[in-house]
N, C-alpha and C positions, 0 to 999 in steps of 0.2 A: 784217139785222145778222145774226139766229141763225147763219145759215150763214155768215155771216162769222168767227163766235164759234168756232163749230166748225173751219173750216180751220184757224182760228188755234193752234187746243189739239193738231190735228193737227199742224201743221209746228211749235211747241215740242217734241212727242213726236216728232218723227223727227231735230230736232235736239239732244236729247239723246242718244237711241240715239246719231247718229253722233259725239256728244263723246263717249260712253263705250265703243265701240268703237274710235275712236281712242285715247285713253288704254291701251286696253288692249294695242294693236299696236305702240303705243310702249314699255310695261312690254314684252314678249314680246323686242320686238328688243334691250331694252337686257340685259337677263337672261338670252338665249339667246347663246352665244357662237357668233360667224361661224364656219363651217366651212371651213378651208382647203385645199391641198392635201397628200394623203394620201402620206404618205415615209414611211422610215428610213433615219437618219444612220447609217453605218459606218464607224469609221476607227481607227485603227492609230497608236499614242502610244509614244517612245521610254520607256525605264525612270522617267526622270524625271517622267513625265505631259507632254512637249512633243513640238511636232511635228520633232524632232530627235533625239540621240540613239541611234540605230535600232542596233541590234547589227551588223555588216557584215564581220567578219573573227575568226572564231571553228574550235577545232580540235574535228574531229570526236569525240564524244564529251560537249563542252562543252556548257553551257548557256547557252542565250541567253534573254533575257527582254523582253517588250513588254508594251504594255496595249493592250488590245482594248475599244475603246468601242459601245456599241448606242445609240440615242437612239428610239422609238416616237415618229410621231407620224401615226399612224395614223386617230386616234380612236378606238379599240376597244383592246381585250386583244389582243396578238398574242403567239403563241409561236415563237421562232425555234432557228436549230440554229447552231451556232460551229463549222466545221472547219477543222484547220491540215495541210496536204501538202506534203511534198516528193517531186515527182518523181512524181505520183501515188498516193503512200503516205502516207494517213493516219498526221499524228505527235499528234494529239489532237481533241476535239470535246465542246460541250458542251451541252447545253440551255439555253436561256434563255426565260423569261416575263415579258413586262412591259407593266405597264398604257400608258394614252396618256400622251404627256408624261414619261412614267419614263427615268431614263438609269441605264444600267450600264456601271462601266470596271472592266475587272478585269485583273488580270495575267496574261499567260500566259507560261508557259516551255515552250521545244522544246529538244530535242538532235538535229540533227543526227548520224547512225549512221555516214555516209561521207564521206570527203574530197570535193575539186574533183572534178567529171565530167571525164571523158575526152571531148573533143568529135571532134578528127580531126586527121589527122599534115599538117604544113603543106608537105611531100615529095609528099602523094599528093595535093593541091587545085591545079589541077583535076587528075579522077583519079579512080584508086579510091575516093577519101573524100569526093568532092563530093557524094554524097548524103547522108551525114552531117551533112555541113555544113549545106545546104538543110534537113535536118530538124530541127535544132539553131534555125536560124532561124524555121522554120513553127511547131514545136512551143513556144522558149521565150522567141520574141518577136512570134509573134503575127503573123509576115509571110508571109500568103497568099499574095501573088503572086510568092512565090520559086516557086511551082510550074515548073519549066521553064524555068528562068531560068538565062543564059547565067556562066558561069564562067572571070573572067581574072586572070591573075597580072602585076604591073607587073616591067618588062623587068630591075630588079637585086632583084627576090622578095622585096620586102621589104612588098608590098601586096595583098590580093586583094580583087575587084571583082565583087560580085554583082551582076547589072545584068539590067531586065526592063522593056520600055518607059519608060516614063519615071522607075520607081524603081531608085534606086541604092544598095548598101548596102556596104559597105568594112572591112576588118580592115590594121590597120596594125601592124607589128612592129618593135619596138624592145628588142635584148637578150633576156631573158625575158620581157617584159613584151607583148603584144600589147592593140589598143585596138582595139573594137569599136564603129563609130557606124551608125546605120540611119537613114530617114528619119524626121522628126520631132523630130531633135536629139536622141535616145536614144546615149547612150554607155556601152560597160560594158569594163569591164578584164577580160583573162584572162590564161592563165599558158602561157610558153611554155614546154619541159623537153627538154632532148637525151637521147634514152633508146633505146639499140641503133643508133644513127646517124642517127635521124629527131627531126625538131625538133615533138613532141607537143604539142597544143594543148589547154588545160584551160579550164572555165570555173565559172562561180560557180554556187550552185546558186538554184533561184526557190524561196522560199516562198510556197506561194500562204493566204490568207486568204478563207474563203469564209463566206458565212451564208443560209443558207437561211431564208425566213419560212413561216408556216402560211398557208393558205386560211380564212378564216375563213368564205366561202361558201359551203366543204361542207361544211363539221361545225361550224360556230358555234365560240363561243370555247371551251366545254368540248370537251376531247379534241380539238384542232384538228389537224388532218391537215398535217404539215410536207411541199413539194413539194419532195426531193431530186431532180429530172429535171433543175433548174439551176439554179446559185446567184442568189439573189436580188441579192448584191452580191457584187464579188470586188476583191482588193486582193494585189499584189507585194509581196515586199521581196526583193533579192538579198541573199543570204550566200557568203562568199567562205570555205567550210570546207578549213580545210588538213587 
């Protein structure tokens, strides 16, 4: 009988400990937020704060404005560097520090210094300007497949085809305008000007928005080093600079 009472006491103590432990774990799960995916939002909005109304056509020397947005979902304070470039020329940058779940929307004003970029002469493709056309497609539109691609022109001389394997891009000319269509459905307007007997083609300028992120694993949140070797996020906006 005595042994039975002792066993009952031991079981009672074990049960109480189990109940307390379960309650403590339940409270911990409730008060401790679940850690989800770690990421950073990076977006560009029009001047009115909507995903529309982006500046698309301005004059050289004229101001254009967009809203740059960054949201930290990294579960720790993060340092960022925002940079804007046109043809690898930096036209503005800003350092940003955000706590977890903090959002920053800031207006960014830029001033293109040059008008539309000369791309190639329609009369010299295929020909002397073929490499200029391929370089434009490779650099400005990230079409790596154009390396060594074949360039053909239609019988009426109004369409240029760039072909390699299953890939095809084409440029169609109509009056003072040409339209570039690339794989994936991208369409870009180009301008055609008659100069010194040649039909020269000019393109819009690509405005790049780059976001570089601090690496907390290297230096902690204080004095966090920012990895400038490659952008963490990259967005593009094409501007017709007159």
